N, C-alpha and C positions, 0 to 999 in steps of 0.2 A: 505146493507150488511156491516158487521163490518170488519175493516182492522186493523192489528196490527200497533202500532206506530213505532216500530223498530223490525227488524228481530232477532229471538232468535238463537244464535249460536248453532252448533252441540254439543259443549262441555257443554254448559249450559243445554241444553235439556237432554243430557245423564247423567249429574250429578243428575238431578231431578229424572230420572228413575232408578237410582241404588238401590233405596230402595224397588222396586217392586220385591220381591223374592218369589219363590215357597216354600211353607212350606211342611215338610215331613208329610205324612199321619199318623194318630194315629192308633196304633195297639191294638187290644183287643184279649183276649184268651177266647175261648169258654169253659164254665164250664163243658159241657158234653163230648166234644170230645178232648179238650186240643189243638185244632187247632188255630193258630194265623190267624187273619183276620182283615180287616178294619172295623171300626165302621159303623153301619147302612148299611152293605152290606151282602148279602147272600153269602154263600160259599159252595163249594162242598167238601165232605169228604167221602171217600170210596163209591162213587157212589150215595150218598144221598146229598140233598141240605138242609142246615141248615140256620135258621135266628132267632136271639134272643134266641139261645140255644134250639130251637125246630126244629124237622124235618119238612120241608115244602114239599119236593118232595122226595118220596122214589124211589130209583133206583131198577130196577128189577135184581134178582139174576140169576146165570147161570142155576139153576134148573127151573126157570120160562120161559126160552126160549122155543119157539115152533119151532119144526123142520118142515120146509116146503119142501115137495117133488116135 
């Protein structure tokens, strides 16, 4: 098993890790709905799910609801 020749101090270790930063996600605007969303992600708009500008899942309307007695 490998052993380090000398211990790396906390300061030196933390200096090296300062460059690991989270990047902000890229935002796209849907050409059909005008809704802002992340790239390569489906999004909900007015009860319907859209992906790549196309409706993937159609939500049901209030008229489509069936009343159960």
